[in-house]
N, CA, C and O atoms as a Tripos MOL2 file, in Angstrom:
@<TRIPOS>MOLECULE
protein
  252   251    63     0     0
PROTEIN
NO_CHARGES

@<TRIPOS>ATOM
      1 N           0.8120   -1.1950    0.0000 N.3       1 MET1
      2 CA          0.0000    0.0000    0.0000 C.3       1 MET1
      3 C           0.8590    1.2650    0.0000 C.2       1 MET1
      4 O           0.4680    2.2900   -0.5580 O.2       1 MET1
      5 N           2.0230    1.1820    0.6270 N.am      2 LEU2
      6 CA          2.9050    2.3430    0.6340 C.3       2 LEU2
      7 C           3.3730    2.6630   -0.7800 C.2       2 LEU2
      8 O           3.5760    3.8270   -1.1220 O.2       2 LEU2
      9 N           3.5430    1.6370   -1.5940 N.am      3 LEU3
     10 CA          3.9530    1.8440   -2.9830 C.3       3 LEU3
     11 C           2.9020    2.6630   -3.7380 C.2       3 LEU3
     12 O           3.2480    3.5210   -4.5500 O.2       3 LEU3
     13 N           1.6350    2.4010   -3.4730 N.am      4 LYS4
     14 CA          0.5590    3.1650   -4.1130 C.3       4 LYS4
     15 C           0.6220    4.6390   -3.6950 C.2       4 LYS4
     16 O           0.4400    5.5310   -4.5230 O.2       4 LYS4
     17 N           0.8780    4.8860   -2.4180 N.am      5 PHE5
     18 CA          0.9920    6.2500   -1.9080 C.3       5 PHE5
     19 C           2.1710    6.9690   -2.5540 C.2       5 PHE5
     20 O           2.0330    8.1090   -2.9990 O.2       5 PHE5
     21 N           3.3190    6.3180   -2.6100 N.am      6 VAL6
     22 CA          4.5200    6.9190   -3.1940 C.3       6 VAL6
     23 C           4.3300    7.1540   -4.6870 C.2       6 VAL6
     24 O           4.7540    8.1840   -5.2110 O.2       6 VAL6
     25 N           3.7010    6.2160   -5.3720 N.am      7 THR7
     26 CA          3.4500    6.3730   -6.8030 C.3       7 THR7
     27 C           2.5260    7.5540   -7.0590 C.2       7 THR7
     28 O           2.7770    8.3510   -7.9640 O.2       7 THR7
     29 N           1.4680    7.6770   -6.2800 N.am      8 ARG8
     30 CA          0.5500    8.8000   -6.4370 C.3       8 ARG8
     31 C           1.2750   10.1190   -6.1900 C.2       8 ARG8
     32 O           1.0850   11.0810   -6.9350 O.2       8 ARG8
     33 N           2.1020   10.1720   -5.1530 N.am      9 PHE9
     34 CA          2.8650   11.3850   -4.8600 C.3       9 PHE9
     35 C           3.7820   11.7410   -6.0240 C.2       9 PHE9
     36 O           3.8470   12.9020   -6.4270 O.2       9 PHE9
     37 N           4.4930   10.7540   -6.5690 N.am     10 ALA10
     38 CA          5.4170   11.0110   -7.6740 C.3      10 ALA10
     39 C           4.6840   11.4990   -8.9210 C.2      10 ALA10
     40 O           5.1610   12.4040   -9.6060 O.2      10 ALA10
     41 N           3.5450   10.9160   -9.2150 N.am     11 VAL11
     42 CA          2.7720   11.3280  -10.3920 C.3      11 VAL11
     43 C           2.2630   12.7590  -10.2230 C.2      11 VAL11
     44 O           2.3560   13.5650  -11.1490 O.2      11 VAL11
     45 N           1.7310   13.0750   -9.0520 N.am     12 ILE12
     46 CA          1.2390   14.4350   -8.8170 C.3      12 ILE12
     47 C           2.3910   15.4300   -8.8540 C.2      12 ILE12
     48 O           2.2490   16.5110   -9.4240 O.2      12 ILE12
     49 N           3.5320   15.0850   -8.2560 N.am     13 LEU13
     50 CA          4.6980   15.9680   -8.2660 C.3      13 LEU13
     51 C           5.1690   16.2280   -9.6890 C.2      13 LEU13
     52 O           5.4330   17.3730  -10.0550 O.2      13 LEU13
     53 N           5.2770   15.1760  -10.4920 N.am     14 PHE14
     54 CA          5.7110   15.3460  -11.8770 C.3      14 PHE14
     55 C           4.7270   16.2200  -12.6570 C.2      14 PHE14
     56 O           5.1400   17.0780  -13.4370 O.2      14 PHE14
     57 N           3.4360   16.0010  -12.4480 N.am     15 ALA15
     58 CA          2.4320   16.7960  -13.1610 C.3      15 ALA15
     59 C           2.5080   18.2690  -12.7700 C.2      15 ALA15
     60 O           2.4190   19.1440  -13.6310 O.2      15 ALA15
     61 N           2.6690   18.5470  -11.4840 N.am     16 VAL16
     62 CA          2.7590   19.9350  -11.0340 C.3      16 VAL16
     63 C           4.0210   20.5960  -11.5780 C.2      16 VAL16
     64 O           3.9750   21.7440  -12.0220 O.2      16 VAL16
     65 N           5.1470   19.8840  -11.5490 N.am     17 ILE17
     66 CA          6.3940   20.4420  -12.0870 C.3      17 ILE17
     67 C           6.2590   20.7030  -13.5840 C.2      17 ILE17
     68 O           6.6900   21.7480  -14.0710 O.2      17 ILE17
     69 N           5.6680   19.7690  -14.3130 N.am     18 ALA18
     70 CA          5.5150   19.9440  -15.7580 C.3      18 ALA18
     71 C           4.5990   21.1220  -16.0820 C.2      18 ALA18
     72 O           4.9250   21.9410  -16.9410 O.2      18 ALA18
     73 N           3.4670   21.2120  -15.4070 N.am     19 LEU19
     74 CA          2.5460   22.3240  -15.6620 C.3      19 LEU19
     75 C           3.1580   23.6670  -15.2760 C.2      19 LEU19
     76 O           2.9640   24.6660  -15.9700 O.2      19 LEU19
     77 N           3.8920   23.6890  -14.1780 N.am     20 THR20
     78 CA          4.5570   24.9270  -13.7710 C.3      20 THR20
     79 C           5.6240   25.3230  -14.7760 C.2      20 THR20
     80 O           5.7520   26.4980  -15.1210 O.2      20 THR20
     81 N           6.3910   24.3450  -15.2480 N.am     21 ALA21
     82 CA          7.4320   24.6370  -16.2420 C.3      21 ALA21
     83 C           6.8300   25.1910  -17.5270 C.2      21 ALA21
     84 O           7.3530   26.1470  -18.1000 O.2      21 ALA21
     85 N           5.7440   24.5990  -17.9740 N.am     22 ILE22
     86 CA          5.0810   25.0850  -19.1890 C.3      22 ILE22
     87 C           4.5410   26.4980  -18.9660 C.2      22 ILE22
     88 O           4.6970   27.3670  -19.8240 O.2      22 ILE22
     89 N           3.9130   26.7230  -17.8290 N.am     23 GLY23
     90 CA          3.3810   28.0490  -17.5280 C.3      23 GLY23
     91 C           4.4650   29.1040  -17.4400 C.2      23 GLY23
     92 O           4.3110   30.1990  -17.9820 O.2      23 GLY23
     93 N           5.5590   28.7910  -16.7660 N.am     24 ILE24
     94 CA          6.6570   29.7520  -16.6480 C.3      24 ILE24
     95 C           7.2930   30.0060  -18.0030 C.2      24 ILE24
     96 O           7.6520   31.1400  -18.3220 O.2      24 ILE24
     97 N           7.4320   28.9650  -18.7950 N.am     25 HIS25
     98 CA          8.0560   29.1170  -20.1130 C.3      25 HIS25
     99 C           7.2460   30.0470  -21.0190 C.2      25 HIS25
    100 O           7.8180   30.8910  -21.7090 O.2      25 HIS25
    101 N           5.9390   29.9000  -21.0200 N.am     26 PHE26
    102 CA          5.1140   30.6670  -21.9480 C.3      26 PHE26
    103 C           4.6730   32.0360  -21.4230 C.2      26 PHE26
    104 O           4.3980   32.9350  -22.2180 O.2      26 PHE26
    105 N           4.6000   32.2110  -20.1100 N.am     27 PHE27
    106 CA          4.0430   33.4460  -19.5730 C.3      27 PHE27
    107 C           5.0560   34.4040  -18.9620 C.2      27 PHE27
    108 O           4.6980   35.5270  -18.6090 O.2      27 PHE27
    109 N           6.3120   33.9870  -18.8290 N.am     28 PHE28
    110 CA          7.3070   34.8420  -18.1980 C.3      28 PHE28
    111 C           8.5390   34.9520  -19.0760 C.2      28 PHE28
    112 O           8.7060   34.1870  -20.0260 O.2      28 PHE28
    113 N           9.4070   35.9120  -18.7540 N.am     29 SER29
    114 CA         10.6130   36.1330  -19.5520 C.3      29 SER29
    115 C          11.5890   34.9710  -19.3870 C.2      29 SER29
    116 O          11.3800   34.0720  -18.5720 O.2      29 SER29
    117 N          12.6480   35.0090  -20.1720 N.am     30 SER30
    118 CA         13.6050   33.9010  -20.1480 C.3      30 SER30
    119 C          14.4330   33.8740  -18.8650 C.2      30 SER30
    120 O          15.0220   32.8410  -18.5470 O.2      30 SER30
    121 N          14.4950   34.9590  -18.1340 N.am     31 ASN31
    122 CA         15.2580   35.0120  -16.8880 C.3      31 ASN31
    123 C          14.3290   34.6960  -15.7170 C.2      31 ASN31
    124 O          13.8700   35.6040  -15.0240 O.2      31 ASN31
    125 N          14.0500   33.4090  -15.4960 N.am     32 THR32
    126 CA         13.0180   33.0270  -14.5280 C.3      32 THR32
    127 C          13.5470   32.2310  -13.3470 C.2      32 THR32
    128 O          12.7640   31.5830  -12.6530 O.2      32 THR32
    129 N          14.8370   32.2570  -13.0980 N.am     33 THR33
    130 CA         15.3880   31.4930  -11.9830 C.3      33 THR33
    131 C          14.7700   31.9300  -10.6550 C.2      33 THR33
    132 O          14.4450   31.0900   -9.8170 O.2      33 THR33
    133 N          14.6110   33.2060  -10.4640 N.am     34 THR34
    134 CA         14.0150   33.7180   -9.2300 C.3      34 THR34
    135 C          12.5760   33.2450   -9.0840 C.2      34 THR34
    136 O          12.1470   32.9020   -7.9820 O.2      34 THR34
    137 N          11.8360   33.2230  -10.1670 N.am     35 PHE35
    138 CA         10.4480   32.7780  -10.1030 C.3      35 PHE35
    139 C          10.3710   31.2980   -9.7430 C.2      35 PHE35
    140 O           9.4980   30.9010   -8.9710 O.2      35 PHE35
    141 N          11.2730   30.4680  -10.2880 N.am     36 TRP36
    142 CA         11.3140   29.0500   -9.9410 C.3      36 TRP36
    143 C          11.5730   28.8710   -8.4490 C.2      36 TRP36
    144 O          10.9450   28.0350   -7.8010 O.2      36 TRP36
    145 N          12.5090   29.6680   -7.9030 N.am     37 ILE37
    146 CA         12.8260   29.5640   -6.4790 C.3      37 ILE37
    147 C          11.6070   29.9250   -5.6300 C.2      37 ILE37
    148 O          11.3390   29.2670   -4.6240 O.2      37 ILE37
    149 N          10.8800   30.9450   -6.0180 N.am     38 MET38
    150 CA          9.6850   31.3410   -5.2640 C.3      38 MET38
    151 C           8.5600   30.3160   -5.4020 C.2      38 MET38
    152 O           7.7400   30.1950   -4.4930 O.2      38 MET38
    153 N           8.4970   29.5900   -6.4910 N.am     39 MET39
    154 CA          7.4210   28.6230   -6.7230 C.3      39 MET39
    155 C           7.6860   27.2580   -6.0740 C.2      39 MET39
    156 O           6.7620   26.4520   -5.9730 O.2      39 MET39
    157 N           8.9130   26.9760   -5.6350 N.am     40 MET40
    158 CA          9.2360   25.6480   -5.1130 C.3      40 MET40
    159 C           8.3680   25.2190   -3.9240 C.2      40 MET40
    160 O           7.9580   24.0590   -3.8970 O.2      40 MET40
    161 N           8.0630   26.0700   -2.9460 N.am     41 PRO41
    162 CA          7.1740   25.6090   -1.8670 C.3      41 PRO41
    163 C           5.7990   25.1740   -2.3790 C.2      41 PRO41
    164 O           5.2290   24.2040   -1.8810 O.2      41 PRO41
    165 N           5.2770   25.8780   -3.3560 N.am     42 ILE42
    166 CA          3.9810   25.5100   -3.9330 C.3      42 ILE42
    167 C           4.1140   24.2270   -4.7390 C.2      42 ILE42
    168 O           3.2650   23.3400   -4.6500 O.2      42 ILE42
    169 N           5.1880   24.1270   -5.5290 N.am     43 ILE43
    170 CA          5.3960   22.9380   -6.3530 C.3      43 ILE43
    171 C           5.5140   21.6940   -5.4800 C.2      43 ILE43
    172 O           4.9820   20.6450   -5.8410 O.2      43 ILE43
    173 N           6.1850   21.7830   -4.3590 N.am     44 LEU44
    174 CA          6.3340   20.6300   -3.4760 C.3      44 LEU44
    175 C           5.1400   20.4580   -2.5380 C.2      44 LEU44
    176 O           4.8460   19.3380   -2.1210 O.2      44 LEU44
    177 N           4.4590   21.5340   -2.2050 N.am     45 GLY45
    178 CA          3.3460   21.4520   -1.2680 C.3      45 GLY45
    179 C           2.0970   20.8160   -1.8370 C.2      45 GLY45
    180 O           1.4060   20.0780   -1.1350 O.2      45 GLY45
    181 N           1.7970   21.0870   -3.0880 N.am     46 ILE46
    182 CA          0.5880   20.5350   -3.7130 C.3      46 ILE46
    183 C           0.6010   19.0060   -3.7240 C.2      46 ILE46
    184 O          -0.3900   18.4050   -3.3080 O.2      46 ILE46
    185 N           1.6710   18.3440   -4.1790 N.am     47 PRO47
    186 CA          1.6630   16.8770   -4.1550 C.3      47 PRO47
    187 C           1.6170   16.2940   -2.7480 C.2      47 PRO47
    188 O           0.9820   15.2630   -2.5280 O.2      47 PRO47
    189 N           2.2790   16.9390   -1.7980 N.am     48 ILE48
    190 CA          2.2550   16.4290   -0.4300 C.3      48 ILE48
    191 C           0.8370   16.4800    0.1260 C.2      48 ILE48
    192 O           0.3410   15.4850    0.6530 O.2      48 ILE48
    193 N           0.1940   17.6140    0.0120 N.am     49 VAL49
    194 CA         -1.1700   17.7630    0.5320 C.3      49 VAL49
    195 C          -2.1390   16.8560   -0.2190 C.2      49 VAL49
    196 O          -2.9830   16.2090    0.4010 O.2      49 VAL49
    197 N          -2.0280   16.8010   -1.5400 N.am     50 ALA50
    198 CA         -2.9340   15.9600   -2.3260 C.3      50 ALA50
    199 C          -2.7610   14.4840   -1.9880 C.2      50 ALA50
    200 O          -3.7510   13.7620   -1.8730 O.2      50 ALA50
    201 N          -1.5280   14.0220   -1.8280 N.am     51 SER51
    202 CA         -1.2940   12.6170   -1.5050 C.3      51 SER51
    203 C          -1.8280   12.2620   -0.1270 C.2      51 SER51
    204 O          -2.3820   11.1790    0.0600 O.2      51 SER51
    205 N          -1.6730   13.1460    0.8270 N.am     52 VAL52
    206 CA         -2.1810   12.8790    2.1710 C.3      52 VAL52
    207 C          -3.7050   12.9060    2.1890 C.2      52 VAL52
    208 O          -4.3280   12.0660    2.8390 O.2      52 VAL52
    209 N          -4.3110   13.8540    1.4870 N.am     53 VAL53
    210 CA         -5.7720   13.9460    1.4540 C.3      53 VAL53
    211 C          -6.3770   12.7290    0.7610 C.2      53 VAL53
    212 O          -7.4180   12.2290    1.1880 O.2      53 VAL53
    213 N          -5.7370   12.2490   -0.3020 N.am     54 LEU54
    214 CA         -6.2740   11.1190   -1.0570 C.3      54 LEU54
    215 C          -5.9110    9.7620   -0.4570 C.2      54 LEU54
    216 O          -6.4190    8.7380   -0.9140 O.2      54 LEU54
    217 N          -5.0500    9.7320    0.5500 N.am     55 ALA55
    218 CA         -4.6240    8.4660    1.1450 C.3      55 ALA55
    219 C          -5.7610    7.8430    1.9450 C.2      55 ALA55
    220 O          -6.5670    8.5340    2.5690 O.2      55 ALA55
    221 N          -5.7990    6.5240    1.9040 N.am     56 THR56
    222 CA         -6.7870    5.7940    2.6950 C.3      56 THR56
    223 C          -6.1270    5.2820    3.9670 C.2      56 THR56
    224 O          -4.9020    5.3130    4.0900 O.2      56 THR56
    225 N          -6.9280    4.8140    4.9050 N.am     57 ASP57
    226 CA         -6.3870    4.2740    6.1530 C.3      57 ASP57
    227 C          -5.5150    3.0520    5.8950 C.2      57 ASP57
    228 O          -4.5230    2.8430    6.5920 O.2      57 ASP57
    229 N          -5.8730    2.2450    4.9030 N.am     58 GLU58
    230 CA         -5.0960    1.0510    4.5830 C.3      58 GLU58
    231 C          -3.6830    1.4090    4.1410 C.2      58 GLU58
    232 O          -2.7250    0.7260    4.5040 O.2      58 GLU58
    233 N          -3.5520    2.4680    3.3640 N.am     59 GLU59
    234 CA         -2.2340    2.8770    2.8880 C.3      59 GLU59
    235 C          -1.3670    3.4020    4.0230 C.2      59 GLU59
    236 O          -0.1620    3.1510    4.0450 O.2      59 GLU59
    237 N          -1.9530    4.1160    4.9490 N.am     60 LEU60
    238 CA         -1.1780    4.7320    6.0160 C.3      60 LEU60
    239 C          -0.8670    3.7810    7.1610 C.2      60 LEU60
    240 O           0.1010    4.0090    7.8860 O.2      60 LEU60
    241 N          -1.6410    2.7340    7.3490 N.am     61 SER61
    242 CA         -1.4110    1.8170    8.4620 C.3      61 SER61
    243 C          -0.6050    0.5890    8.0650 C.2      61 SER61
    244 O          -0.3620   -0.2700    8.9120 O.2      61 SER61
    245 N          -0.1850    0.4730    6.8230 N.am     62 ALA62
    246 CA          0.5890   -0.6890    6.3730 C.3      62 ALA62
    247 C           2.0430   -0.5260    6.7890 C.2      62 ALA62
    248 O           2.8190    0.1670    6.1310 O.2      62 ALA62
    249 N           2.4000   -1.1780    7.8940 N.am     63 VAL63
    250 CA          3.7890   -1.1020    8.3690 C.3      63 VAL63
    251 C           4.3320   -2.4910    8.4920 C.2      63 VAL63
    252 O           5.4870   -2.6710    8.8760 O.2      63 VAL63
@<TRIPOS>BOND
     1     1     2 1
     2     2     3 1
     3     3     4 2
     4     3     5 am
     5     5     6 1
     6     6     7 1
     7     7     8 2
     8     7     9 am
     9     9    10 1
    10    10    11 1
    11    11    12 2
    12    11    13 am
    13    13    14 1
    14    14    15 1
    15    15    16 2
    16    15    17 am
    17    17    18 1
    18    18    19 1
    19    19    20 2
    20    19    21 am
    21    21    22 1
    22    22    23 1
    23    23    24 2
    24    23    25 am
    25    25    26 1
    26    26    27 1
    27    27    28 2
    28    27    29 am
    29    29    30 1
    30    30    31 1
    31    31    32 2
    32    31    33 am
    33    33    34 1
    34    34    35 1
    35    35    36 2
    36    35    37 am
    37    37    38 1
    38    38    39 1
    39    39    40 2
    40    39    41 am
    41    41    42 1
    42    42    43 1
    43    43    44 2
    44    43    45 am
    45    45    46 1
    46    46    47 1
    47    47    48 2
    48    47    49 am
    49    49    50 1
    50    50    51 1
    51    51    52 2
    52    51    53 am
    53    53    54 1
    54    54    55 1
    55    55    56 2
    56    55    57 am
    57    57    58 1
    58    58    59 1
    59    59    60 2
    60    59    61 am
    61    61    62 1
    62    62    63 1
    63    63    64 2
    64    63    65 am
    65    65    66 1
    66    66    67 1
    67    67    68 2
    68    67    69 am
    69    69    70 1
    70    70    71 1
    71    71    72 2
    72    71    73 am
    73    73    74 1
    74    74    75 1
    75    75    76 2
    76    75    77 am
    77    77    78 1
    78    78    79 1
    79    79    80 2
    80    79    81 am
    81    81    82 1
    82    82    83 1
    83    83    84 2
    84    83    85 am
    85    85    86 1
    86    86    87 1
    87    87    88 2
    88    87    89 am
    89    89    90 1
    90    90    91 1
    91    91    92 2
    92    91    93 am
    93    93    94 1
    94    94    95 1
    95    95    96 2
    96    95    97 am
    97    97    98 1
    98    98    99 1
    99    99   100 2
   100    99   101 am
   101   101   102 1
   102   102   103 1
   103   103   104 2
   104   103   105 am
   105   105   106 1
   106   106   107 1
   107   107   108 2
   108   107   109 am
   109   109   110 1
   110   110   111 1
   111   111   112 2
   112   111   113 am
   113   113   114 1
   114   114   115 1
   115   115   116 2
   116   115   117 am
   117   117   118 1
   118   118   119 1
   119   119   120 2
   120   119   121 am
   121   121   122 1
   122   122   123 1
   123   123   124 2
   124   123   125 am
   125   125   126 1
   126   126   127 1
   127   127   128 2
   128   127   129 am
   129   129   130 1
   130   130   131 1
   131   131   132 2
   132   131   133 am
   133   133   134 1
   134   134   135 1
   135   135   136 2
   136   135   137 am
   137   137   138 1
   138   138   139 1
   139   139   140 2
   140   139   141 am
   141   141   142 1
   142   142   143 1
   143   143   144 2
   144   143   145 am
   145   145   146 1
   146   146   147 1
   147   147   148 2
   148   147   149 am
   149   149   150 1
   150   150   151 1
   151   151   152 2
   152   151   153 am
   153   153   154 1
   154   154   155 1
   155   155   156 2
   156   155   157 am
   157   157   158 1
   158   158   159 1
   159   159   160 2
   160   159   161 am
   161   161   162 1
   162   162   163 1
   163   163   164 2
   164   163   165 am
   165   165   166 1
   166   166   167 1
   167   167   168 2
   168   167   169 am
   169   169   170 1
   170   170   171 1
   171   171   172 2
   172   171   173 am
   173   173   174 1
   174   174   175 1
   175   175   176 2
   176   175   177 am
   177   177   178 1
   178   178   179 1
   179   179   180 2
   180   179   181 am
   181   181   182 1
   182   182   183 1
   183   183   184 2
   184   183   185 am
   185   185   186 1
   186   186   187 1
   187   187   188 2
   188   187   189 am
   189   189   190 1
   190   190   191 1
   191   191   192 2
   192   191   193 am
   193   193   194 1
   194   194   195 1
   195   195   196 2
   196   195   197 am
   197   197   198 1
   198   198   199 1
   199   199   200 2
   200   199   201 am
   201   201   202 1
   202   202   203 1
   203   203   204 2
   204   203   205 am
   205   205   206 1
   206   206   207 1
   207   207   208 2
   208   207   209 am
   209   209   210 1
   210   210   211 1
   211   211   212 2
   212   211   213 am
   213   213   214 1
   214   214   215 1
   215   215   216 2
   216   215   217 am
   217   217   218 1
   218   218   219 1
   219   219   220 2
   220   219   221 am
   221   221   222 1
   222   222   223 1
   223   223   224 2
   224   223   225 am
   225   225   226 1
   226   226   227 1
   227   227   228 2
   228   227   229 am
   229   229   230 1
   230   230   231 1
   231   231   232 2
   232   231   233 am
   233   233   234 1
   234   234   235 1
   235   235   236 2
   236   235   237 am
   237   237   238 1
   238   238   239 1
   239   239   240 2
   240   239   241 am
   241   241   242 1
   242   242   243 1
   243   243   244 2
   244   243   245 am
   245   245   246 1
   246   246   247 1
   247   247   248 2
   248   247   249 am
   249   249   250 1
   250   250   251 1
   251   251   252 2
@<TRIPOS>SUBSTRUCTURE
     1 MET1         2 RESIDUE 1 A MET
     2 LEU2         6 RESIDUE 1 A LEU
     3 LEU3        10 RESIDUE 1 A LEU
     4 LYS4        14 RESIDUE 1 A LYS
     5 PHE5        18 RESIDUE 1 A PHE
     6 VAL6        22 RESIDUE 1 A VAL
     7 THR7        26 RESIDUE 1 A THR
     8 ARG8        30 RESIDUE 1 A ARG
     9 PHE9        34 RESIDUE 1 A PHE
    10 ALA10       38 RESIDUE 1 A ALA
    11 VAL11       42 RESIDUE 1 A VAL
    12 ILE12       46 RESIDUE 1 A ILE
    13 LEU13       50 RESIDUE 1 A LEU
    14 PHE14       54 RESIDUE 1 A PHE
    15 ALA15       58 RESIDUE 1 A ALA
    16 VAL16       62 RESIDUE 1 A VAL
    17 ILE17       66 RESIDUE 1 A ILE
    18 ALA18       70 RESIDUE 1 A ALA
    19 LEU19       74 RESIDUE 1 A LEU
    20 THR20       78 RESIDUE 1 A THR
    21 ALA21       82 RESIDUE 1 A ALA
    22 ILE22       86 RESIDUE 1 A ILE
    23 GLY23       90 RESIDUE 1 A GLY
    24 ILE24       94 RESIDUE 1 A ILE
    25 HIS25       98 RESIDUE 1 A HIS
    26 PHE26      102 RESIDUE 1 A PHE
    27 PHE27      106 RESIDUE 1 A PHE
    28 PHE28      110 RESIDUE 1 A PHE
    29 SER29      114 RESIDUE 1 A SER
    30 SER30      118 RESIDUE 1 A SER
    31 ASN31      122 RESIDUE 1 A ASN
    32 THR32      126 RESIDUE 1 A THR
    33 THR33      130 RESIDUE 1 A THR
    34 THR34      134 RESIDUE 1 A THR
    35 PHE35      138 RESIDUE 1 A PHE
    36 TRP36      142 RESIDUE 1 A TRP
    37 ILE37      146 RESIDUE 1 A ILE
    38 MET38      150 RESIDUE 1 A MET
    39 MET39      154 RESIDUE 1 A MET
    40 MET40      158 RESIDUE 1 A MET
    41 PRO41      162 RESIDUE 1 A PRO
    42 ILE42      166 RESIDUE 1 A ILE
    43 ILE43      170 RESIDUE 1 A ILE
    44 LEU44      174 RESIDUE 1 A LEU
    45 GLY45      178 RESIDUE 1 A GLY
    46 ILE46      182 RESIDUE 1 A ILE
    47 PRO47      186 RESIDUE 1 A PRO
    48 ILE48      190 RESIDUE 1 A ILE
    49 VAL49      194 RESIDUE 1 A VAL
    50 ALA50      198 RESIDUE 1 A ALA
    51 SER51      202 RESIDUE 1 A SER
    52 VAL52      206 RESIDUE 1 A VAL
    53 VAL53      210 RESIDUE 1 A VAL
    54 LEU54      214 RESIDUE 1 A LEU
    55 ALA55      218 RESIDUE 1 A ALA
    56 THR56      222 RESIDUE 1 A THR
    57 ASP57      226 RESIDUE 1 A ASP
    58 GLU58      230 RESIDUE 1 A GLU
    59 GLU59      234 RESIDUE 1 A GLU
    60 LEU60      238 RESIDUE 1 A LEU
    61 SER61      242 RESIDUE 1 A SER
    62 ALA62      246 RESIDUE 1 A ALA
    63 VAL63      250 RESIDUE 1 A VAL
């Protein structure tokens, strides 16, 4: 069950990073290093919160 949780987290993280990269590429100038640094808490926070909210008791109690 932990594998399902980790897989879901990785998929959500990859999707958020990809969408953010596409958005930054098309909507901001080429000098976007500062914007990436400011977006990192959001990029990492969304998958963490989504994975925890979507987790079931079975996934979290499998030790």
